[in-house]
N, C-alpha and C positions, 0 to 999 in steps of 0.2 A: 619127473624131475624137470626143472627149467634151467635156463642158462645161469642164473645167479647161483643155484645150488651146485651146478657143475663146477663153476669157478671157485666155489668154496672148497670143493674136493681138490681142485688143482692147487689151491693155496695150502691145504692141510695134509695132503697125502704124499707119500713117496711117488715120484713121477711114474715109475713102472707100474705101480699099483693103480694109480689114477688112470693110465691108459687102459690097462687090462680090465679093471672093474667098472669104469665109468665112461671114459671118452668114446670108445668104439661103439658101445651099445647105445649111448646117447645119440650119436650121429646116425646110427642105423634107424633108430626109432623116429627121430625128428624128420629125417629125410623121407622115410616111407610114409609119414603122415603129412608131408608137404609143409612142415613148419620151418621154412628156411630162415625166418627171423631169429629163431633160437640158435642158429648156426653161424651167424655173422655178428660182428661187433656193432655197438651202437654207432661208432664212427663210420663204419661202412654204410649203415642204414642212412646216416645223415649225408653222406657224400654221393650216394648213388640212388637215384629215383627208380623204384620198381613199380610198374603199373600193369594192371591187367590188360588194358587196351592202350598200349603205348603209342603216343602221337608225337609228331614233330613239334607241335606247340608246347606240349608238356616238357619235352627234352630241352627246348630253348629256354623255357621258364626256369628250369633247374640250373642251367648254365648262367642265366642272368643273375639268379640269386647267389650262386657260388662265386661269380666274378665281380661281386659288389656293384651290380647294376651295369655291368659292361665297362667298369673303370680299370680293370686289369686283365692282362692276357690270361686265359684259362682254357683248359680242355675238360669237358665233362662227358661222361658216358652214362646213359640211362638204359635200363634193361627191362625186358618184358617179364612178367611174373612167371610165365611158363619156362623162360630161359633160366632164371635163377633156380627154379625147382629142378630142372635138368642138371644144372651145375652141382647143386648140393647132393643129388642122388649119385652123380659120378664120383664126387669127392668122398662120400660115405663109403662107397664100395671099393674105390681104386686108390685113394690117397691116404685117408685118415689112418688106417691100420699101419701103413709103412711110416708115415710121418711120426706117429706116436711111438712105435717100436724102435725107431732110430733116434728118438729123443732130439728131434729137430727143433731149433729155435725158429725164428721167422724164416719162411721158405716160400719162394715163388714156384708154382706148378702150372704146367700147361694142362688145360682141361680139354679132354677129347670129345666134347659135344659142341654143336653149333646152335646158335639161336639169334633172335632178333634184338638189336640194340641201336640206339641213336648216339652218335658222338657229335658233340657241338663244340666248335672251336670259337672262342671269343678273342677278337683282337681289340684291345682297349681303345675305346673311342671310335672304332670303325664298324663294329657289328658282329653278328653271329653267323657261322657257317655250319648248318646241320647236315649230317650224312647218316643215312639209314643203311645198315648192312647186316649180314649174317656171317659169323666167323667163329673160329675157336678163340679162346681167351686164356689169359694168365690170371690166376688168383694167388694172393698171398695169404698164408696161414700162419698164425702166431704160435708160440710155444704151448699155449693152452688148447690149441686145436680149433680155433675159430677163424673163419674167413675175415680178414681185416683189410684186404687190399684187392684191387681189381684193375686189370688192364685189358681194354678191348683190342689193343694192339701191342704185341710183345716188345716192339721197339722202344716203348716208353718204360718198360720194367727196369728197375734198378737191381743190380746183382744178378746172380746166377738164376737160371730158370731150369727147374728139374722137369724132365720128360720121361715117359715110360721107357724102360729098357728091357721089358719082357720078364715073364715069370713073377709079376707082382713087384718088381724092383723099379726104382727110380734113380736117375743120375743126371748130372749136369748136361744140359743140351748144347 
């Protein structure tokens, strides 16, 4: 099954059946196979560059493109391929079952893995400030169960951020 087929089930099935019969097993299979692209929305893929060998130059190029050539203030985060793979493996095991069983709409979650990323801040007309770091992140997951949003720094997340509360439960941080 691919993402398109999963989303067809999301549209046509009762939500509890969708989670039980499709969503959790889809996440487990795709994450174990390293198919992170099937677990994120196309908008996420368009906003965040994921590269095997992530470089400062690539990260600045992404921010330049997303800021209209440096004409507007913008902050962009690019991830390494190995980091997004760790993120989806964590989400598959620790978040998706709870997200689905609790019938969550869009929800931000703190992800308990660290990895390499570049955040580039563009100040319109002035230039780009790239910063490379390793940190925990926040991902947004939509009602269908796909990662649709990412924050390399929780201070930029809008709304509540759910954090692990023990015993497989999540709550507002």
